[in-house]
PDB file of N, H, CA, C and O in Angstrom:
ATOM      1  N   UNK A   1      74.775 129.613  92.049  1.00  0.00           N
ATOM      2  CA  UNK A   1      75.062 128.465  91.275  1.00  0.00           C
ATOM      3  C   UNK A   1      76.538 128.514  91.243  1.00  0.00           C
ATOM      4  O   UNK A   1      76.997 127.438  91.626  1.00  0.00           O
ATOM      5  N   UNK A   2      77.395 129.324  90.944  1.00  0.00           N
ATOM      6  H   UNK A   2      77.022 130.199  90.633  1.00  0.00           H
ATOM      7  CA  UNK A   2      78.838 129.239  90.822  1.00  0.00           C
ATOM      8  C   UNK A   2      79.383 129.164  92.186  1.00  0.00           C
ATOM      9  O   UNK A   2      80.510 128.693  92.336  1.00  0.00           O
ATOM     10  N   UNK A   3      78.660 129.606  93.265  1.00  0.00           N
ATOM     11  H   UNK A   3      77.744 129.989  93.144  1.00  0.00           H
ATOM     12  CA  UNK A   3      79.165 129.155  94.638  1.00  0.00           C
ATOM     13  C   UNK A   3      79.080 127.825  94.863  1.00  0.00           C
ATOM     14  O   UNK A   3      80.056 127.240  95.333  1.00  0.00           O
ATOM     15  N   UNK A   4      78.044 127.227  94.599  1.00  0.00           N
ATOM     16  H   UNK A   4      77.252 127.702  94.217  1.00  0.00           H
ATOM     17  CA  UNK A   4      77.859 125.850  95.046  1.00  0.00           C
ATOM     18  C   UNK A   4      78.864 124.931  94.227  1.00  0.00           C
ATOM     19  O   UNK A   4      79.562 124.052  94.732  1.00  0.00           O
ATOM     20  N   UNK A   5      78.832 125.219  93.098  1.00  0.00           N
ATOM     21  H   UNK A   5      78.264 125.933  92.687  1.00  0.00           H
ATOM     22  CA  UNK A   5      79.923 124.586  92.066  1.00  0.00           C
ATOM     23  C   UNK A   5      81.436 124.729  92.761  1.00  0.00           C
ATOM     24  O   UNK A   5      82.172 123.747  92.853  1.00  0.00           O
ATOM     25  N   UNK A   6      81.751 125.808  93.154  1.00  0.00           N
ATOM     26  H   UNK A   6      81.153 126.606  93.080  1.00  0.00           H
ATOM     27  CA  UNK A   6      82.941 126.088  93.766  1.00  0.00           C
ATOM     28  C   UNK A   6      83.207 125.160  95.233  1.00  0.00           C
ATOM     29  O   UNK A   6      84.292 124.648  95.510  1.00  0.00           O
ATOM     30  N   UNK A   7      82.101 125.083  95.995  1.00  0.00           N
ATOM     31  H   UNK A   7      81.220 125.500  95.770  1.00  0.00           H
ATOM     32  CA  UNK A   7      82.288 124.664  97.156  1.00  0.00           C
ATOM     33  C   UNK A   7      82.271 123.050  96.980  1.00  0.00           C
ATOM     34  O   UNK A   7      82.847 122.324  97.790  1.00  0.00           O
ATOM     35  N   UNK A   8      81.621 122.590  95.947  1.00  0.00           N
ATOM     36  H   UNK A   8      81.153 123.181  95.290  1.00  0.00           H
ATOM     37  CA  UNK A   8      81.701 121.005  95.702  1.00  0.00           C
ATOM     38  C   UNK A   8      83.075 120.625  95.173  1.00  0.00           C
ATOM     39  O   UNK A   8      83.664 119.587  95.474  1.00  0.00           O
ATOM     40  N   UNK A   9      83.561 121.640  94.292  1.00  0.00           N
ATOM     41  H   UNK A   9      83.083 122.483  94.047  1.00  0.00           H
ATOM     42  CA  UNK A   9      84.870 121.429  93.734  1.00  0.00           C
ATOM     43  C   UNK A   9      86.050 121.246  94.889  1.00  0.00           C
ATOM     44  O   UNK A   9      86.890 120.347  94.932  1.00  0.00           O
ATOM     45  N   UNK A  10      85.887 122.286  95.758  1.00  0.00           N
ATOM     46  H   UNK A  10      85.205 123.017  95.723  1.00  0.00           H
ATOM     47  CA  UNK A  10      86.749 122.409  96.908  1.00  0.00           C
ATOM     48  C   UNK A  10      86.766 121.080  97.547  1.00  0.00           C
ATOM     49  O   UNK A  10      87.798 120.412  97.609  1.00  0.00           O
ATOM     50  N   UNK A  11      85.401 120.611  98.121  1.00  0.00           N
ATOM     51  H   UNK A  11      84.563 121.154  98.071  1.00  0.00           H
ATOM     52  CA  UNK A  11      85.333 119.327  98.789  1.00  0.00           C
ATOM     53  C   UNK A  11      85.861 118.158  98.103  1.00  0.00           C
ATOM     54  O   UNK A  11      86.404 117.280  98.773  1.00  0.00           O
ATOM     55  N   UNK A  12      85.753 118.040  96.718  1.00  0.00           N
ATOM     56  H   UNK A  12      85.312 118.753  96.174  1.00  0.00           H
ATOM     57  CA  UNK A  12      86.318 116.916  96.021  1.00  0.00           C
ATOM     58  C   UNK A  12      87.628 116.928  96.027  1.00  0.00           C
ATOM     59  O   UNK A  12      88.154 115.827  96.190  1.00  0.00           O
ATOM     60  N   UNK A  13      88.443 118.000  95.877  1.00  0.00           N
ATOM     61  H   UNK A  13      88.015 118.895  95.745  1.00  0.00           H
ATOM     62  CA  UNK A  13      89.737 118.234  96.088  1.00  0.00           C
ATOM     63  C   UNK A  13      90.476 117.876  97.388  1.00  0.00           C
ATOM     64  O   UNK A  13      91.580 117.334  97.445  1.00  0.00           O
ATOM     65  N   UNK A  14      89.727 118.247  98.399  1.00  0.00           N
ATOM     66  H   UNK A  14      88.830 118.687  98.353  1.00  0.00           H
ATOM     67  CA  UNK A  14      90.219 118.066  99.658  1.00  0.00           C
ATOM     68  C   UNK A  14      90.128 116.441  99.900  1.00  0.00           C
ATOM     69  O   UNK A  14      91.038 115.840 100.472  1.00  0.00           O
ATOM     70  N   UNK A  15      88.960 115.796  99.417  1.00  0.00           N
ATOM     71  H   UNK A  15      88.221 116.284  98.953  1.00  0.00           H
ATOM     72  CA  UNK A  15      88.768 114.365  99.507  1.00  0.00           C
ATOM     73  C   UNK A  15      89.976 113.605  98.751  1.00  0.00           C
ATOM     74  O   UNK A  15      90.664 112.720  99.260  1.00  0.00           O
ATOM     75  N   UNK A  16      90.091 114.049  97.608  1.00  0.00           N
ATOM     76  H   UNK A  16      89.532 114.768  97.194  1.00  0.00           H
ATOM     77  CA  UNK A  16      91.271 113.457  96.707  1.00  0.00           C
ATOM     78  C   UNK A  16      92.542 113.791  97.472  1.00  0.00           C
ATOM     79  O   UNK A  16      93.276 112.826  97.688  1.00  0.00           O
ATOM     80  N   UNK A  17      92.946 114.997  97.930  1.00  0.00           N
ATOM     81  H   UNK A  17      92.350 115.781  97.755  1.00  0.00           H
ATOM     82  CA  UNK A  17      94.268 114.940  98.416  1.00  0.00           C
ATOM     83  C   UNK A  17      94.401 114.244  99.989  1.00  0.00           C
ATOM     84  O   UNK A  17      95.512 113.931 100.418  1.00  0.00           O
ATOM     85  N   UNK A  18      93.312 114.064 100.697  1.00  0.00           N
ATOM     86  H   UNK A  18      92.410 114.319 100.349  1.00  0.00           H
ATOM     87  CA  UNK A  18      93.539 113.312 101.801  1.00  0.00           C
ATOM     88  C   UNK A  18      93.585 111.882 101.585  1.00  0.00           C
ATOM     89  O   UNK A  18      94.064 111.143 102.446  1.00  0.00           O
ATOM     90  N   UNK A  19      93.089 111.410 100.421  1.00  0.00           N
ATOM     91  H   UNK A  19      92.700 112.010  99.722  1.00  0.00           H
ATOM     92  CA  UNK A  19      93.198 109.924  99.984  1.00  0.00           C
ATOM     93  C   UNK A  19      94.616 109.509  99.492  1.00  0.00           C
ATOM     94  O   UNK A  19      95.071 108.370  99.589  1.00  0.00           O
ATOM     95  N   UNK A  20      95.217 110.517  98.983  1.00  0.00           N
ATOM     96  H   UNK A  20      94.848 111.443  98.904  1.00  0.00           H
ATOM     97  CA  UNK A  20      96.692 110.438  98.562  1.00  0.00           C
ATOM     98  C   UNK A  20      97.627 110.475  99.582  1.00  0.00           C
ATOM     99  O   UNK A  20      98.728 109.954  99.407  1.00  0.00           O
ATOM    100  N   UNK A  21      97.328 111.041 100.665  1.00  0.00           N
ATOM    101  H   UNK A  21      96.434 111.464 100.807  1.00  0.00           H
ATOM    102  CA  UNK A  21      98.146 111.094 101.807  1.00  0.00           C
ATOM    103  C   UNK A  21      98.375 109.792 102.620  1.00  0.00           C
ATOM    104  O   UNK A  21      99.204 109.889 103.525  1.00  0.00           O
ATOM    105  N   UNK A  22      97.810 108.660 102.454  1.00  0.00           N
ATOM    106  H   UNK A  22      97.136 108.581 101.719  1.00  0.00           H
ATOM    107  CA  UNK A  22      97.853 107.646 103.266  1.00  0.00           C
ATOM    108  C   UNK A  22      98.757 106.557 102.588  1.00  0.00           C
ATOM    109  O   UNK A  22      98.752 105.427 103.076  1.00  0.00           O
ATOM    110  N   UNK A  23      99.516 106.826 101.515  1.00  0.00           N
ATOM    111  H   UNK A  23      99.520 107.744 101.119  1.00  0.00           H
ATOM    112  CA  UNK A  23     100.238 105.915 100.889  1.00  0.00           C
ATOM    113  C   UNK A  23     101.753 105.845 101.765  1.00  0.00           C
ATOM    114  O   UNK A  23     102.216 106.842 102.319  1.00  0.00           O
ATOM    115  N   UNK A  24     102.381 104.583 101.780  1.00  0.00           N
ATOM    116  H   UNK A  24     102.005 103.773 101.330  1.00  0.00           H
ATOM    117  CA  UNK A  24     103.360 104.294 102.607  1.00  0.00           C
ATOM    118  C   UNK A  24     104.578 103.621 101.651  1.00  0.00           C
ATOM    119  O   UNK A  24     104.426 102.936 100.640  1.00  0.00           O
ATOM    120  N   UNK A  25     105.786 104.022 102.275  1.00  0.00           N
ATOM    121  H   UNK A  25     105.909 104.579 103.097  1.00  0.00           H
ATOM    122  CA  UNK A  25     107.032 103.377 101.626  1.00  0.00           C
ATOM    123  C   UNK A  25     107.571 102.375 102.456  1.00  0.00           C
ATOM    124  O   UNK A  25     107.838 102.730 103.604  1.00  0.00           O
ATOM    125  N   UNK A  26     107.794 101.200 102.141  1.00  0.00           N
ATOM    126  H   UNK A  26     107.577 100.911 101.209  1.00  0.00           H
ATOM    127  CA  UNK A  26     108.452 100.156 102.909  1.00  0.00           C
ATOM    128  C   UNK A  26     109.864  99.923 102.493  1.00  0.00           C
ATOM    129  O   UNK A  26     110.098  99.745 101.298  1.00  0.00           O
ATOM    130  N   UNK A  27     110.823  99.908 103.369  1.00  0.00           N
ATOM    131  H   UNK A  27     110.633 100.053 104.340  1.00  0.00           H
ATOM    132  CA  UNK A  27     112.349  99.602 103.068  1.00  0.00           C
ATOM    133  C   UNK A  27     112.397  98.113 103.683  1.00  0.00           C
ATOM    134  O   UNK A  27     112.028  97.753 104.801  1.00  0.00           O
ATOM    135  N   UNK A  28     112.951  97.355 102.648  1.00  0.00           N
ATOM    136  H   UNK A  28     113.251  97.647 101.739  1.00  0.00           H
ATOM    137  CA  UNK A  28     113.282  96.050 103.156  1.00  0.00           C
ATOM    138  C   UNK A  28     114.816  95.931 103.518  1.00  0.00           C
ATOM    139  O   UNK A  28     115.577  96.818 103.131  1.00  0.00           O
ATOM    140  N   UNK A  29     115.238  94.982 104.166  1.00  0.00           N
ATOM    141  H   UNK A  29     114.620  94.261 104.480  1.00  0.00           H
ATOM    142  CA  UNK A  29     116.521  94.806 104.792  1.00  0.00           C
ATOM    143  C   UNK A  29     117.591  94.513 103.686  1.00  0.00           C
ATOM    144  O   UNK A  29     118.798  94.699 103.844  1.00  0.00           O
ATOM    145  N   UNK A  30     116.965  93.999 102.474  1.00  0.00           N
ATOM    146  H   UNK A  30     115.984  93.848 102.346  1.00  0.00           H
ATOM    147  CA  UNK A  30     117.892  93.599 101.248  1.00  0.00           C
ATOM    148  C   UNK A  30     117.881  94.766 100.357  1.00  0.00           C
ATOM    149  O   UNK A  30     118.222  94.660  99.179  1.00  0.00           O
ATOM    150  N   UNK A  31     117.485  95.918 100.898  1.00  0.00           N
ATOM    151  H   UNK A  31     117.207  96.003 101.854  1.00  0.00           H
ATOM    152  CA  UNK A  31     117.662  97.435  99.987  1.00  0.00           C
ATOM    153  C   UNK A  31     116.388  97.728  99.225  1.00  0.00           C
ATOM    154  O   UNK A  31     116.288  98.877  98.794  1.00  0.00           O
ATOM    155  N   UNK A  32     115.324  96.823  98.969  1.00  0.00           N
ATOM    156  H   UNK A  32     115.406  95.890  99.319  1.00  0.00           H
ATOM    157  CA  UNK A  32     114.164  97.332  98.199  1.00  0.00           C
ATOM    158  C   UNK A  32     113.350  98.207  98.717  1.00  0.00           C
ATOM    159  O   UNK A  32     113.289  98.152  99.945  1.00  0.00           O
ATOM    160  N   UNK A  33     112.519  99.221  98.065  1.00  0.00           N
ATOM    161  H   UNK A  33     112.568  99.266  97.068  1.00  0.00           H
ATOM    162  CA  UNK A  33     111.795  99.904  98.447  1.00  0.00           C
ATOM    163  C   UNK A  33     110.454  99.697  97.847  1.00  0.00           C
ATOM    164  O   UNK A  33     110.293  99.688  96.627  1.00  0.00           O
ATOM    165  N   UNK A  34     109.493  99.532  98.699  1.00  0.00           N
ATOM    166  H   UNK A  34     109.623  99.540  99.690  1.00  0.00           H
ATOM    167  CA  UNK A  34     108.098  98.995  98.337  1.00  0.00           C
ATOM    168  C   UNK A  34     107.165 100.091  98.522  1.00  0.00           C
ATOM    169  O   UNK A  34     106.941 100.522  99.652  1.00  0.00           O
ATOM    170  N   UNK A  35     106.489 100.670  97.277  1.00  0.00           N
ATOM    171  H   UNK A  35     106.670 100.319  96.358  1.00  0.00           H
ATOM    172  CA  UNK A  35     105.225 101.647  97.442  1.00  0.00           C
ATOM    173  C   UNK A  35     104.104 100.925  97.684  1.00  0.00           C
ATOM    174  O   UNK A  35     103.980  99.881  97.044  1.00  0.00           O
ATOM    175  N   UNK A  36     103.162 101.265  98.542  1.00  0.00           N
ATOM    176  H   UNK A  36     103.263 102.113  99.062  1.00  0.00           H
ATOM    177  CA  UNK A  36     102.045 100.907  99.055  1.00  0.00           C
ATOM    178  C   UNK A  36     100.840 101.735  98.720  1.00  0.00           C
ATOM    179  O   UNK A  36     100.982 102.955  98.797  1.00  0.00           O
ATOM    180  N   UNK A  37      99.691 101.263  98.364  1.00  0.00           N
ATOM    181  H   UNK A  37      99.575 100.271  98.300  1.00  0.00           H
ATOM    182  CA  UNK A  37      98.463 102.236  98.492  1.00  0.00           C
ATOM    183  C   UNK A  37      97.905 101.850  99.762  1.00  0.00           C
ATOM    184  O   UNK A  37      97.738 100.670 100.072  1.00  0.00           O
ATOM    185  N   UNK A  38      97.588 102.914 100.564  1.00  0.00           N
ATOM    186  H   UNK A  38      97.724 103.872 100.312  1.00  0.00           H
ATOM    187  CA  UNK A  38      96.880 102.736 101.811  1.00  0.00           C
ATOM    188  C   UNK A  38      98.044 102.156 102.875  1.00  0.00           C
ATOM    189  O   UNK A  38      99.190 101.837 102.559  1.00  0.00           O
ATOM    190  N   UNK A  39      97.489 102.105 104.140  1.00  0.00           N
ATOM    191  H   UNK A  39      96.558 102.365 104.397  1.00  0.00           H
ATOM    192  CA  UNK A  39      98.501 101.778 104.995  1.00  0.00           C
ATOM    193  C   UNK A  39      98.546 100.089 105.062  1.00  0.00           C
ATOM    194  O   UNK A  39      97.511  99.422 105.054  1.00  0.00           O
ATOM    195  N   UNK A  40      99.701  99.582 105.118  1.00  0.00           N
ATOM    196  H   UNK A  40     100.542 100.124 105.124  1.00  0.00           H
ATOM    197  CA  UNK A  40      99.921  98.047 105.355  1.00  0.00           C
ATOM    198  C   UNK A  40      99.364  97.648 106.725  1.00  0.00           C
ATOM    199  O   UNK A  40      99.371  98.423 107.682  1.00  0.00           O
ATOM    200  N   UNK A  41      98.878  96.388 106.774  1.00  0.00           N
ATOM    201  H   UNK A  41      98.872  95.758 105.997  1.00  0.00           H
ATOM    202  CA  UNK A  41      98.445  95.774 107.701  1.00  0.00           C
ATOM    203  C   UNK A  41      99.349  94.648 108.282  1.00  0.00           C
ATOM    204  O   UNK A  41      99.766  93.701 107.615  1.00  0.00           O
ATOM    205  N   UNK A  42      99.613  94.867 109.645  1.00  0.00           N
ATOM    206  H   UNK A  42      99.275  95.637 110.187  1.00  0.00           H
ATOM    207  CA  UNK A  42     100.411  93.937 110.254  1.00  0.00           C
ATOM    208  C   UNK A  42      99.606  92.785 110.971  1.00  0.00           C
ATOM    209  O   UNK A  42      98.778  93.040 111.846  1.00  0.00           O
ATOM    210  N   UNK A  43      99.892  91.516 110.556  1.00  0.00           N
ATOM    211  H   UNK A  43     100.564  91.309 109.846  1.00  0.00           H
ATOM    212  CA  UNK A  43      99.161  90.430 111.426  1.00  0.00           C
ATOM    213  C   UNK A  43     100.158  89.995 112.403  1.00  0.00           C
ATOM    214  O   UNK A  43     101.185  89.384 112.108  1.00  0.00           O
ATOM    215  N   UNK A  44      99.734  90.408 113.814  1.00  0.00           N
ATOM    216  H   UNK A  44      98.900  90.904 114.054  1.00  0.00           H
ATOM    217  CA  UNK A  44     100.518  89.997 114.986  1.00  0.00           C
ATOM    218  C   UNK A  44     100.824  88.541 115.131  1.00  0.00           C
ATOM    219  O   UNK A  44     101.897  88.173 115.608  1.00  0.00           O
ATOM    220  N   UNK A  45      99.834  87.641 114.698  1.00  0.00           N
ATOM    221  H   UNK A  45      98.962  87.940 114.310  1.00  0.00           H
ATOM    222  CA  UNK A  45     100.012  86.305 114.920  1.00  0.00           C
ATOM    223  C   UNK A  45     101.012  85.442 114.099  1.00  0.00           C
ATOM    224  O   UNK A  45     101.557  84.436 114.553  1.00  0.00           O
ATOM    225  N   UNK A  46     101.210  85.960 112.775  1.00  0.00           N
ATOM    226  H   UNK A  46     100.767  86.778 112.407  1.00  0.00           H
ATOM    227  CA  UNK A  46     101.948  85.389 111.729  1.00  0.00           C
ATOM    228  C   UNK A  46     103.201  86.225 111.602  1.00  0.00           C
ATOM    229  O   UNK A  46     104.284  85.712 111.321  1.00  0.00           O
ATOM    230  N   UNK A  47     103.042  87.519 111.813  1.00  0.00           N
ATOM    231  H   UNK A  47     102.162  87.937 112.042  1.00  0.00           H
ATOM    232  CA  UNK A  47     104.314  88.347 111.561  1.00  0.00           C
ATOM    233  C   UNK A  47     104.290  88.795 110.050  1.00  0.00           C
ATOM    234  O   UNK A  47     105.337  89.241 109.581  1.00  0.00           O
ATOM    235  N   UNK A  48     103.227  88.714 109.297  1.00  0.00           N
ATOM    236  H   UNK A  48     102.376  88.352 109.678  1.00  0.00           H
ATOM    237  CA  UNK A  48     103.173  88.974 107.981  1.00  0.00           C
ATOM    238  C   UNK A  48     102.577  90.333 107.742  1.00  0.00           C
ATOM    239  O   UNK A  48     101.641  90.662 108.469  1.00  0.00           O
ATOM    240  N   UNK A  49     103.003  91.172 106.806  1.00  0.00           N
ATOM    241  H   UNK A  49     103.764  90.904 106.215  1.00  0.00           H
ATOM    242  CA  UNK A  49     102.430  92.439 106.529  1.00  0.00           C
ATOM    243  C   UNK A  49     101.715  92.254 105.139  1.00  0.00           C
ATOM    244  O   UNK A  49     102.290  91.799 104.150  1.00  0.00           O
ATOM    245  N   UNK A  50     100.475  92.632 105.166  1.00  0.00           N
ATOM    246  H   UNK A  50     100.008  93.001 105.970  1.00  0.00           H
ATOM    247  CA  UNK A  50      99.663  92.753 104.016  1.00  0.00           C
ATOM    248  C   UNK A  50      99.588  94.001 103.608  1.00  0.00           C
ATOM    249  O   UNK A  50      99.628  94.860 104.489  1.00  0.00           O
ATOM    250  N   UNK A  51      99.447  94.481 102.043  1.00  0.00           N
ATOM    251  H   UNK A  51      99.414  93.784 101.327  1.00  0.00           H
ATOM    252  CA  UNK A  51      99.533  95.502 101.429  1.00  0.00           C
ATOM    253  C   UNK A  51      99.068  95.544 100.253  1.00  0.00           C
ATOM    254  O   UNK A  51      99.117  94.453  99.686  1.00  0.00           O
ATOM    255  N   UNK A  52      98.538  96.561  99.533  1.00  0.00           N
ATOM    256  H   UNK A  52      98.498  97.447  99.995  1.00  0.00           H
ATOM    257  CA  UNK A  52      98.166  96.706  98.142  1.00  0.00           C
ATOM    258  C   UNK A  52      99.219  97.699  97.417  1.00  0.00           C
ATOM    259  O   UNK A  52      99.396  98.877  97.727  1.00  0.00           O
ATOM    260  N   UNK A  53      99.950  96.910  96.284  1.00  0.00           N
ATOM    261  H   UNK A  53      99.806  95.953  96.033  1.00  0.00           H
ATOM    262  CA  UNK A  53     100.999  97.783  95.669  1.00  0.00           C
ATOM    263  C   UNK A  53     100.364  98.825  94.833  1.00  0.00           C
ATOM    264  O   UNK A  53      99.155  99.050  94.778  1.00  0.00           O
ATOM    265  N   UNK A  54     101.266  99.413  94.213  1.00  0.00           N
ATOM    266  H   UNK A  54     102.248  99.230  94.258  1.00  0.00           H
ATOM    267  CA  UNK A  54     100.730 100.524  93.181  1.00  0.00           C
ATOM    268  C   UNK A  54     100.000  99.969  92.061  1.00  0.00           C
ATOM    269  O   UNK A  54      99.330 100.798  91.446  1.00  0.00           O
ATOM    270  N   UNK A  55      99.962  98.869  91.672  1.00  0.00           N
ATOM    271  H   UNK A  55     100.507  98.195  92.172  1.00  0.00           H
ATOM    272  CA  UNK A  55      99.243  98.254  90.411  1.00  0.00           C
ATOM    273  C   UNK A  55      97.893  97.636  91.095  1.00  0.00           C
ATOM    274  O   UNK A  55      97.100  97.019  90.383  1.00  0.00           O
ATOM    275  N   UNK A  56      97.647  97.818  92.507  1.00  0.00           N
ATOM    276  H   UNK A  56      98.291  98.319  93.085  1.00  0.00           H
ATOM    277  CA  UNK A  56      96.395  97.190  92.858  1.00  0.00           C
ATOM    278  C   UNK A  56      96.439  95.868  93.285  1.00  0.00           C
ATOM    279  O   UNK A  56      95.344  95.379  93.561  1.00  0.00           O
ATOM    280  N   UNK A  57      97.552  95.068  93.428  1.00  0.00           N
ATOM    281  H   UNK A  57      98.442  95.466  93.204  1.00  0.00           H
ATOM    282  CA  UNK A  57      97.671  93.708  93.637  1.00  0.00           C
ATOM    283  C   UNK A  57      97.733  93.748  95.208  1.00  0.00           C
ATOM    284  O   UNK A  57      98.237  94.719  95.772  1.00  0.00           O
ATOM    285  N   UNK A  58      97.228  92.709  95.893  1.00  0.00           N
ATOM    286  H   UNK A  58      96.819  91.920  95.434  1.00  0.00           H
ATOM    287  CA  UNK A  58      97.377  92.256  97.055  1.00  0.00           C
ATOM    288  C   UNK A  58      98.525  91.563  97.489  1.00  0.00           C
ATOM    289  O   UNK A  58      98.569  90.389  97.120  1.00  0.00           O
ATOM    290  N   UNK A  59      99.439  91.957  98.152  1.00  0.00           N
ATOM    291  H   UNK A  59      99.404  92.910  98.451  1.00  0.00           H
ATOM    292  CA  UNK A  59     100.838  91.292  98.385  1.00  0.00           C
ATOM    293  C   UNK A  59     101.053  90.889  99.909  1.00  0.00           C
ATOM    294  O   UNK A  59     100.440  91.505 100.781  1.00  0.00           O
ATOM    295  N   UNK A  60     101.806  89.995 100.186  1.00  0.00           N
ATOM    296  H   UNK A  60     102.304  89.495  99.477  1.00  0.00           H
ATOM    297  CA  UNK A  60     102.258  89.977 101.719  1.00  0.00           C
ATOM    298  C   UNK A  60     103.895  89.770 101.783  1.00  0.00           C
ATOM    299  O   UNK A  60     104.528  89.122 100.950  1.00  0.00           O
ATOM    300  N   UNK A  61     104.407  90.377 102.817  1.00  0.00           N
ATOM    301  H   UNK A  61     103.893  90.903 103.493  1.00  0.00           H
ATOM    302  CA  UNK A  61     105.799  90.223 103.034  1.00  0.00           C
ATOM    303  C   UNK A  61     106.012  89.890 104.601  1.00  0.00           C
ATOM    304  O   UNK A  61     105.196  90.228 105.459  1.00  0.00           O
ATOM    305  N   UNK A  62     107.153  89.220 104.859  1.00  0.00           N
ATOM    306  H   UNK A  62     107.816  88.946 104.162  1.00  0.00           H
ATOM    307  CA  UNK A  62     107.444  88.804 106.293  1.00  0.00           C
ATOM    308  C   UNK A  62     107.831  90.058 107.088  1.00  0.00           C
ATOM    309  O   UNK A  62     108.664  90.813 106.586  1.00  0.00           O
ATOM    310  N   UNK A  63     107.372  90.306 108.121  1.00  0.00           N
ATOM    311  H   UNK A  63     106.696  89.693 108.529  1.00  0.00           H
ATOM    312  CA  UNK A  63     107.625  91.458 108.701  1.00  0.00           C
ATOM    313  C   UNK A  63     108.918  91.596 109.381  1.00  0.00           C
ATOM    314  O   UNK A  63     109.278  92.656 109.894  1.00  0.00           O
ATOM    315  N   UNK A  64     109.684  90.412 109.383  1.00  0.00           N
ATOM    316  H   UNK A  64     109.392  89.551 108.967  1.00  0.00           H
ATOM    317  CA  UNK A  64     111.080  90.430 109.686  1.00  0.00           C
ATOM    318  C   UNK A  64     112.017  90.928 108.608  1.00  0.00           C
ATOM    319  O   UNK A  64     113.151  91.289 108.921  1.00  0.00           O
ATOM    320  N   UNK A  65     111.613  90.963 107.396  1.00  0.00           N
ATOM    321  H   UNK A  65     110.692  90.670 107.142  1.00  0.00           H
ATOM    322  CA  UNK A  65     112.326  91.419 106.231  1.00  0.00           C
ATOM    323  C   UNK A  65     112.164  92.963 106.036  1.00  0.00           C
ATOM    324  O   UNK A  65     112.838  93.534 105.179  1.00  0.00           O
ATOM    325  N   UNK A  66     111.209  93.697 106.884  1.00  0.00           N
ATOM    326  H   UNK A  66     110.662  93.233 107.581  1.00  0.00           H
ATOM    327  CA  UNK A  66     111.023  95.073 106.623  1.00  0.00           C
ATOM    328  C   UNK A  66     111.885  95.784 107.550  1.00  0.00           C
ATOM    329  O   UNK A  66     111.884  95.381 108.713  1.00  0.00           O
ATOM    330  N   UNK A  67     112.570  96.705 107.263  1.00  0.00           N
ATOM    331  H   UNK A  67     112.571  97.033 106.318  1.00  0.00           H
ATOM    332  CA  UNK A  67     113.340  97.623 108.197  1.00  0.00           C
ATOM    333  C   UNK A  67     112.640  98.715 108.506  1.00  0.00           C
ATOM    334  O   UNK A  67     112.796  99.104 109.663  1.00  0.00           O
ATOM    335  N   UNK A  68     111.752  99.472 107.673  1.00  0.00           N
ATOM    336  H   UNK A  68     111.626  99.156 106.733  1.00  0.00           H
ATOM    337  CA  UNK A  68     111.321 100.730 107.922  1.00  0.00           C
ATOM    338  C   UNK A  68     110.094 100.739 107.209  1.00  0.00           C
ATOM    339  O   UNK A  68     109.955 100.051 106.198  1.00  0.00           O
ATOM    340  N   UNK A  69     109.048 101.582 107.731  1.00  0.00           N
ATOM    341  H   UNK A  69     109.161 102.141 108.552  1.00  0.00           H
ATOM    342  CA  UNK A  69     107.750 101.748 107.067  1.00  0.00           C
ATOM    343  C   UNK A  69     107.411 103.456 107.398  1.00  0.00           C
ATOM    344  O   UNK A  69     107.232 103.941 108.515  1.00  0.00           O
ATOM    345  N   UNK A  70     107.390 104.036 106.338  1.00  0.00           N
ATOM    346  H   UNK A  70     107.535 103.642 105.431  1.00  0.00           H
ATOM    347  CA  UNK A  70     107.302 105.557 106.253  1.00  0.00           C
ATOM    348  C   UNK A  70     105.997 105.934 105.358  1.00  0.00           C
ATOM    349  O   UNK A  70     105.801 105.508 104.220  1.00  0.00           O
ATOM    350  N   UNK A  71     105.183 106.768 106.045  1.00  0.00           N
ATOM    351  H   UNK A  71     105.343 107.114 106.970  1.00  0.00           H
ATOM    352  CA  UNK A  71     104.079 107.511 105.408  1.00  0.00           C
ATOM    353  C   UNK A  71     104.631 108.320 104.387  1.00  0.00           C
ATOM    354  O   UNK A  71     105.712 108.866 104.607  1.00  0.00           O
ATOM    355  N   UNK A  72     103.998 108.498 103.195  1.00  0.00           N
ATOM    356  H   UNK A  72     103.120 108.054 103.016  1.00  0.00           H
ATOM    357  CA  UNK A  72     104.663 109.315 102.224  1.00  0.00           C
ATOM    358  C   UNK A  72     103.624 110.335 101.798  1.00  0.00           C
ATOM    359  O   UNK A  72     103.906 111.189 100.957  1.00  0.00           O
TER     360      UNK A  72
END
């Protein structure tokens, strides 16, 4: 019984940690740092970058305004 609980706990912890590893930081050319949940998506046709901010809001920014995108 204890062994199965420990295995389940380890699996849940690994899943939680892997979900946290996919957040990104975007640096803009005007010096702002934007923290995102998940990987931002780049629309090649419009040049816009769609992302979810830390409060869970869906946002967009022009790709020309972003100088760097780093996984944290």
